[in-house]
C-alpha positions in Angstrom: -74.2 -29.2 143.6 -70.6 -30.5 142.5 -68.4 -32.4 145.2 -65.3 -31.1 143.6 -62.9 -29.6 145.9 -61.7 -26.1 144.9 -58.3 -27.8 144.3 -60.2 -30.2 142.3 -61.6 -27.4 140.3 -58.3 -25.8 139.6 -56.5 -28.9 138.6 -59.4 -29.8 136.0 -59.4 -26.6 134.5 -55.5 -27.0 133.7 -56.5 -30.4 132.4 -58.7 -28.6 129.9 -56.8 -26.3 128.6 -53.8 -28.9 127.7 -56.7 -31.0 126.6 -57.9 -28.4 124.3 -54.6 -28.2 122.3 -54.1 -31.8 121.6 -55.0 -33.1 118.4 -57.7 -35.2 120.0 -59.5 -32.3 120.8 -59.3 -30.6 117.3 -60.7 -33.6 115.3 -61.8 -31.6 112.6 -58.7 -29.5 112.0 -57.0 -32.7 112.2 -59.0 -34.5 109.5 -58.4 -31.6 107.2 -54.5 -31.8 107.6 -54.7 -35.4 107.1 -57.1 -34.7 104.2 -54.2 -33.1 102.6 -51.7 -36.1 102.9 -49.9 -34.7 106.0 -49.3 -35.4 109.5 -50.1 -32.9 112.4 -47.4 -31.1 113.9 -47.6 -33.2 116.9 -47.6 -36.3 114.7 -44.7 -35.2 113.4 -42.4 -34.6 116.7 -43.8 -38.2 117.7 -42.2 -39.6 114.6 -38.8 -38.1 115.3 -38.4 -38.0 119.0 -38.8 -41.9 119.4 -37.2 -41.4 122.9 -40.1 -39.0 124.1 -41.0 -35.3 124.1 -40.7 -32.4 126.8 -43.0 -29.7 125.6 -43.2 -26.7 126.5 -45.3 -23.5 125.7 -48.4 -25.5 124.9 -50.5 -23.2 126.8 -49.4 -19.8 124.7 -51.8 -18.1 122.8 -52.0 -14.6 120.8 -53.0 -12.9 123.7 -56.0 -10.4 123.9 -57.5 -9.7 119.7 -56.3 -6.1 118.5 -58.5 -3.1 118.4 -61.9 -4.0 116.2 -60.4 -7.4 115.6 -61.8 -10.7 116.5 -60.2 -13.1 119.0 -57.7 -15.4 117.6 -58.1 -19.0 118.1 -54.7 -20.3 117.9 -53.8 -23.0 120.3 -50.2 -22.9 120.8 -49.7 -19.9 118.8 -49.3 -22.3 115.9 -45.8 -23.9 117.2 -45.4 -27.1 119.1 -42.3 -26.6 121.1 -39.8 -29.0 123.5 -37.0 -31.0 124.0 -37.2 -34.3 122.1 -35.3 -37.7 122.7 -33.7 -38.5 119.2 -31.8 -42.3 119.3 -31.1 -41.3 123.2 -30.4 -37.8 122.5 -31.6 -34.6 123.6 -32.7 -31.7 120.8 -34.8 -28.4 120.7 -38.0 -29.0 118.9 -40.2 -26.7 117.2 -43.0 -28.1 114.8 -45.2 -25.3 113.0 -48.6 -26.2 113.0 -50.6 -25.4 109.8 -53.9 -26.6 111.4 -53.5 -23.1 113.3 -53.8 -19.7 111.1 -51.7 -21.9 108.1 -48.8 -22.3 110.3 -48.3 -18.3 110.2 -45.8 -17.0 112.4 -47.3 -15.2 115.6 -45.4 -13.1 118.6 -45.7 -15.7 121.0 -44.8 -18.5 118.3 -42.0 -16.7 117.1 -41.2 -16.2 121.3 -41.3 -20.3 121.9 -39.2 -20.8 119.0 -36.5 -18.1 120.7 -36.9 -20.2 123.8 -36.1 -23.5 121.7 -33.0 -21.5 120.5 -32.0 -20.5 123.9 -32.1 -24.0 125.3 -30.1 -25.2 122.5 -27.5 -22.9 123.3 -27.4 -23.6 127.2 -27.9 -27.5 127.1 -25.4 -27.4 123.6 -27.9 -29.4 121.8 -29.3 -29.5 118.0 -32.1 -27.2 117.1 -34.7 -28.4 114.8 -37.2 -27.1 113.2 -40.4 -28.7 111.0 -41.4 -26.2 109.0 -45.3 -26.2 107.6 -46.5 -22.5 107.5 -46.9 -19.2 105.8 -44.4 -16.8 107.1 -46.0 -13.4 108.9 -49.4 -14.1 110.7 -51.5 -11.0 108.8 -54.0 -10.6 111.5 -50.4 -9.3 113.7 -48.3 -8.3 111.0 -50.3 -4.8 110.5 -49.6 -3.3 113.6 -46.5 -0.7 114.3 -46.3 -2.1 117.8 -45.8 -5.5 116.6 -43.6 -4.7 114.1 -41.3 -2.4 115.2 -39.3 -4.4 117.4 -38.3 -6.7 114.3 -36.7 -10.2 115.5 -33.8 -11.5 117.2 -33.9 -14.9 116.0 -31.2 -14.9 113.2 -29.0 -13.1 115.4 -30.0 -16.2 117.8 -29.4 -18.7 115.1 -26.1 -16.6 114.3 -25.5 -17.5 118.0 -25.8 -21.0 117.1 -24.3 -21.5 114.1 -21.4 -23.7 114.1 -22.1 -24.5 118.0 -24.8 -27.2 117.8 -26.4 -29.0 114.5 -29.4 -26.3 113.3 -31.7 -28.6 111.3 -34.5 -27.7 109.2 -37.1 -29.9 107.5 -39.6 -28.4 104.7 -42.7 -30.1 105.5 -45.7 -27.6 104.0 -45.2 -23.9 102.6 -41.9 -22.3 103.6 -42.2 -19.0 102.4 -40.8 -15.7 104.5 -39.3 -16.4 107.6 -38.9 -20.4 107.2 -36.9 -19.6 104.5 -34.7 -17.1 106.4 -34.5 -19.6 109.0 -33.8 -22.9 106.8 -31.0 -20.9 105.1 -29.0 -20.7 108.4 -29.1 -24.3 108.8 -26.6 -27.0 108.4 -29.0 -29.2 106.8 -32.3 -28.7 105.1 -34.6 -31.5 103.9 -37.7 -31.3 101.9 -40.8 -33.4 100.8 -41.4 -33.7 97.6 -45.0 -32.5 96.4 -45.8 -30.9 99.9 -43.1 -28.9 100.8 -41.9 -25.5 99.1 -39.3 -22.8 100.3 -38.7 -19.3 99.0 -38.8 -15.9 99.6 -42.3 -14.9 98.9 -45.5 -16.9 98.2 -47.0 -17.1 94.8 -49.9 -14.5 95.4 -47.2 -11.9 96.6 -45.2 -12.5 93.8 -48.3 -11.9 91.7 -49.1 -8.6 93.4 -45.5 -7.3 93.2 -44.4 -8.4 90.0 -46.8 -9.6 87.9 -45.6 -13.2 87.0 -48.1 -15.6 87.2 -47.0 -18.5 88.9 -47.7 -21.2 91.5 -45.7 -22.0 94.8 -44.0 -25.3 93.2 -42.7 -23.2 90.4 -41.2 -20.3 92.9 -40.0 -22.8 95.1 -40.4 -26.6 95.0 -38.6 -29.6 96.5 -36.7 -30.3 93.4 -36.1 -27.0 92.0 -34.7 -25.7 95.0 -32.9 -29.1 95.2 -30.8 -28.2 92.1 -30.2 -24.7 93.2 -28.6 -25.6 96.3 -31.1 -24.2 98.9 -31.7 -28.0 100.2 -29.8 -30.8 100.7 -32.1 -34.2 100.5 -35.6 -34.2 98.8 -37.5 -37.3 100.3 -40.6 -39.0 99.0 -42.9 -38.7 102.0 -42.6 -37.4 105.8 -40.9 -40.2 107.2 -38.5 -40.5 105.2 -37.7 -36.5 105.8 -37.6 -37.5 109.6 -35.5 -40.0 109.3 -33.2 -38.0 107.1 -33.2 -35.7 110.3 -32.3 -38.6 112.2 -29.2 -39.9 109.9 -27.6 -36.9 109.5 -27.5 -35.9 113.3 -26.2 -39.7 114.1 -22.9 -38.4 112.1 -22.4 -35.1 114.3 -22.3 -34.7 118.1 -24.7 -32.9 120.0 -22.5 -29.6 119.8 -19.0 -28.6 118.6 -17.6 -28.9 122.5 -18.4 -32.8 121.9 -17.0 -35.9 119.9 -18.9 -37.3 116.9 -20.0 -40.8 118.2 -18.0 -43.8 117.0 -20.5 -47.0 115.9 -19.4 -50.2 117.2 -18.0 -52.9 115.5 -18.0 -55.2 113.2 -17.3 -52.7 110.3 -17.4 -54.5 106.4 -16.0 -52.7 103.9 -18.9 -50.9 101.2 -19.7 -52.3 98.0 -16.8 -52.4 95.3 -14.3 -52.8 98.0 -12.8 -56.0 96.1 -12.5 -54.4 93.1 -11.2 -50.6 93.7 -8.2 -51.5 92.2 -9.3 -51.4 88.6 -12.3 -49.1 89.4 -10.2 -46.0 87.9 -10.0 -45.8 84.3 -6.5 -45.3 82.9 -7.3 -43.1 80.0 -8.3 -39.6 81.5 -11.0 -39.5 79.0 -13.1 -42.1 80.6 -15.6 -41.3 82.7 -16.4 -43.3 86.4 -19.1 -42.6 89.1 -16.8 -41.4 92.3 -19.4 -42.4 94.7 -19.3 -46.2 93.7 -15.7 -45.4 94.9 -16.6 -43.6 98.2 -18.4 -46.7 98.6 -15.9 -49.4 98.5 -13.8 -46.8 100.9 -16.3 -46.1 103.5 -18.3 -48.4 105.8 -21.4 -50.7 104.5 -24.3 -48.8 104.2 -22.7 -45.4 105.6 -22.6 -43.1 102.7 -25.3 -40.0 103.1 -25.2 -37.9 100.2 -26.0 -34.0 100.7 -27.2 -32.0 97.8 -26.8 -34.7 95.1 -28.7 -32.4 92.2 -26.7 -29.7 92.7 -23.6 -28.8 91.6 -23.4 -32.8 90.6 -19.9 -32.5 89.0 -19.3 -32.4 93.2 -20.1 -34.8 95.8 -20.3 -34.0 99.5 -21.5 -36.7 101.7 -20.6 -38.0 105.3 -19.6 -41.7 105.6 -18.2 -43.7 108.2 -14.9 -45.4 108.2 -14.1 -48.0 110.9 -17.2 -46.8 112.9 -15.7 -42.9 112.7 -17.5 -40.9 110.9 -16.1 -38.6 108.5 -17.0 -36.0 105.6 -15.7 -36.7 102.0 -15.4 -34.0 99.1 -14.9 -35.5 95.6 -14.8 -34.8 91.9 -17.3 -36.6 90.0 -16.1 -37.3 86.5 -18.8 -37.6 85.0 -20.2 -34.0 85.0 -17.9 -31.6 83.8 -15.3 -34.3 84.1 -15.0 -32.9 87.5 -14.3 -29.2 86.9 -15.0 -26.8 89.6 -17.4 -24.2 88.9 -18.9 -21.6 91.5 -21.6 -24.3 92.1 -19.1 -26.9 93.3 -17.0 -24.3 95.5 -19.8 -22.9 97.4 -21.2 -26.7 97.8 -17.6 -28.0 99.2 -16.7 -24.5 101.2 -19.9 -25.2 103.0 -19.8 -28.8 103.6 -16.5 -28.1 104.6 -17.3 -25.7 107.0 -19.8 -27.5 108.6 -17.5 -30.9 109.0 -15.2 -28.5 110.6 -17.5 -26.7 113.4 -18.5 -30.5 114.5 -14.9 -32.4 114.4 -15.5 -34.5 111.4 -12.0 -35.4 109.3 -12.6 -34.2 106.0 -11.1 -36.7 102.9 -10.9 -35.1 99.6 -10.5 -36.9 96.2 -9.5 -35.3 93.4 -9.8 -35.9 89.6 -10.6 -32.6 88.2 -9.1 -31.0 84.7 -9.3 -27.5 86.5 -12.1 -24.6 87.1 -14.7 -24.7 84.7 -13.4 -21.5 82.0 -15.4 -18.8 79.7 -17.5 -16.0 79.5 -20.3 -18.0 81.5 -18.4 -19.5 84.2 -16.9 -15.8 85.0 -20.0 -13.9 85.1 -20.8 -16.9 88.3 -18.4 -14.7 90.4 -16.2 -17.7 89.8 -12.8 -15.9 90.9 -14.1 -15.3 94.8 -16.0 -18.1 94.6 -13.0 -20.9 94.0 -11.1 -18.8 96.6 -14.0 -19.2 99.3 -13.4 -23.0 98.8 -9.2 -22.6 99.5 -10.6 -20.1 102.3 -12.9 -22.8 103.9 -10.2 -25.6 103.6 -7.3 -23.3 105.0 -9.6 -22.3 108.1 -10.3 -25.5 109.1 -8.4 -27.6 112.2 -9.8 -30.8 111.5 -7.6 -33.7 110.0 -7.6 -34.0 106.2 -6.9 -36.7 104.1 -5.9 -35.6 100.3 -6.3 -38.1 97.7 -5.4 -37.6 93.8 -7.1 -40.4 92.5 -6.5 -39.0 88.5 -6.4 -35.7 86.9 -5.0 -33.1 89.3 -4.2 -29.7 87.2 -3.1 -25.7 88.0 -5.0 -24.1 91.0 -7.8 -26.3 90.8 -5.5 -28.7 92.3 -4.2 -26.3 95.4 -8.1 -25.2 96.2 -8.7 -28.8 96.3 -6.1 -29.1 99.3 -3.8 -31.3 96.8 -0.1 -32.1 98.0 1.3 -29.5 100.8 -1.2 -26.8 100.0 -3.6 -27.7 103.2 -1.3 -28.7 105.6 -3.2 -32.5 104.6 -2.5 -34.9 107.2 -2.8 -37.6 104.7 -1.7 -36.7 101.1 -1.5 -39.4 98.5 -1.8 -40.3 95.2 -3.2 -43.2 93.3 -1.7 -44.7 90.3 -4.0 -43.4 88.1 -2.5 -39.9 89.3 -1.6 -37.0 86.8 0.0 -33.9 88.5 1.0 -31.3 86.8 0.0 -27.4 85.9 -2.5 -28.2 83.5 -3.4 -31.4 80.8 -0.3 -32.4 78.8 -1.8 -32.0 75.2 -3.2 -28.6 75.8 -0.1 -27.4 77.5 2.1 -28.6 74.5 -0.6 -26.9 71.9 -0.2 -23.6 74.0 3.6 -23.4 74.1 5.0 -25.9 71.1 2.5 -25.5 69.0 4.9 -22.8 66.7 7.8 -25.9 67.2 6.0 -28.9 66.0 3.6 -27.0 63.1 7.2 -26.0 61.3 8.7 -29.8 62.0 8.7 -32.0 58.6 5.8 -34.1 60.6 3.8 -31.9 62.9 1.5 -34.7 63.9 4.5 -36.8 64.8 6.3 -33.9 66.5 3.3 -33.3 68.6 3.2 -37.0 69.4 6.8 -36.9 70.1 6.4 -33.7 72.2 3.5 -35.0 74.3 5.3 -38.5 75.1 8.0 -36.6 76.2 6.2 -34.6 79.0 4.0 -37.7 79.8 7.7 -39.3 81.2 7.8 -36.2 83.7 4.1 -36.6 85.0 4.3 -39.5 87.1 2.8 -40.1 90.7 5.9 -42.0 91.5 7.9 -38.8 90.8 5.6 -36.6 93.1 6.4 -39.0 95.7 9.9 -39.0 94.8 9.9 -35.4 95.7 8.3 -35.3 98.3 5.0 -33.5 97.0 2.8 -36.0 98.4 3.3 -38.9 101.4 3.2 -41.9 99.4 1.8 -43.8 96.2 -0.7 -46.3 97.3 -3.4 -48.5 96.0 -6.5 -47.7 96.0 -7.1 -51.1 98.4 -4.4 -49.8 100.7 -6.8 -46.7 101.1 -9.0 -47.9 103.7 -6.9 -49.4 106.5 -4.7 -46.4 106.0 -7.7 -44.1 106.3 -8.5 -46.2 109.8 -5.3 -46.2 111.2 -5.0 -42.3 111.1 -8.4 -41.9 112.3 -7.4 -43.2 115.7 -4.8 -41.0 116.3 -4.8 -37.7 114.0 -6.6 -34.5 116.1 -7.5 -31.0 115.4 -5.2 -28.4 115.1 -5.0 -25.0 116.9 -6.0 -22.1 114.7 -2.7 -20.8 112.8 -3.2 -17.3 113.7 -4.9 -17.9 117.5 -4.6 -13.8 118.3 -6.9 -13.2 114.8 -10.6 -12.1 115.8 -12.1 -13.3 112.7 -11.0 -14.3 109.0 -13.0 -12.2 106.5 -14.3 -14.5 103.7 -13.9 -13.8 99.8 -17.7 -14.1 99.9 
């Protein structure tokens, strides 16, 4: 006969229920996950939440079996949820568990995710989702009673968008619902060789279209990074979790908060001593704008997003004198920095994230204009280029615009050049060339008949180019007060550091307006 009291029996029953969902109680499942070279959901949470984790919903499950179906064994209904502390700051975390029915999304598990979203909204903290699973749970999906209500998760994410940081990590299969969820996020990371992301997995694609593709061919890490679906590709899970921690370190916990200022001292990054000679005077000579950004920013503070997507434009988070900010910069090494549809969308999304969370924006302009031709028009460049200007116009955070070299035509305006976007600081470097189109092209377009009829056409063309070049001078831009000043590159960092201490958000220009309508 047991000597346990009724109270002890009840307590032991609860302890046993909690133990049953732990990794220790599921050794065989855990071993299979480790055999795939992957952490378990609980191990991922522990590695991310370095300040502790307070779980809820651990005892939730799928409920009674459907008619004619075997009972489902689904600890936690396949998702670990709770509040974790990352570098001392709270976040709502949901980690999908591949060891439970392939991480598929059951009704109870999605209710737990909805609860995470609710806590993020009410507590004004980031929502982080660690994905490792395969969309709808088929054992529940084939039931109209369960399918008919749909899901309010996208509605939740719309409520959270721009209010708190939304983060997704693809650490395994990410087809169906996980893909839709990640598309609503501000930051998406994926583990190379492990994570995938897409609307439909290989078996469904094969059944629907007959295409015989692998999951990696449909939605592999590097492929989706080039498409702009994910922001950062990592070599392993720990690096993915570290990238989440790094991303959040630049942002406040919600749009109502203030970005954290790192304590000093703040040393300039590599290249600060040679920045004055970093930009070639020749418009035809390329350079790496990331090196320029590193020379302006604090050392080791450059966190680039979307590196392989639209590489003709760089979007990166940095710190200047400890203060976080976003940088949008043309990359002369690719298409001479020209803007195409992908670059415009990349910049527009990044500007929106910075504006939502109060990060000032630095724009470095060096571009020959928009990409031209039938191929460029096929990409709906007309509307996508307008989306860039739209987001910059809608932003209320401080904007600092610097013309480093080429700055031509409508693309200069779309990037906020001069007075176009009410920049709080509008500068040019000595190498700047601001005009409607490149001088050589303008001469060929407007004066061809004039120089071709001259006794020496080549010399006449050269003389015209020389004549117009005298009018294209950054000092003349300053003289007309189209910009605030022409400064040496080495003077830029201290000017930015000073401005960041005093420049504040501006109020909306049309406060009574309900909303704007994006070109896209």
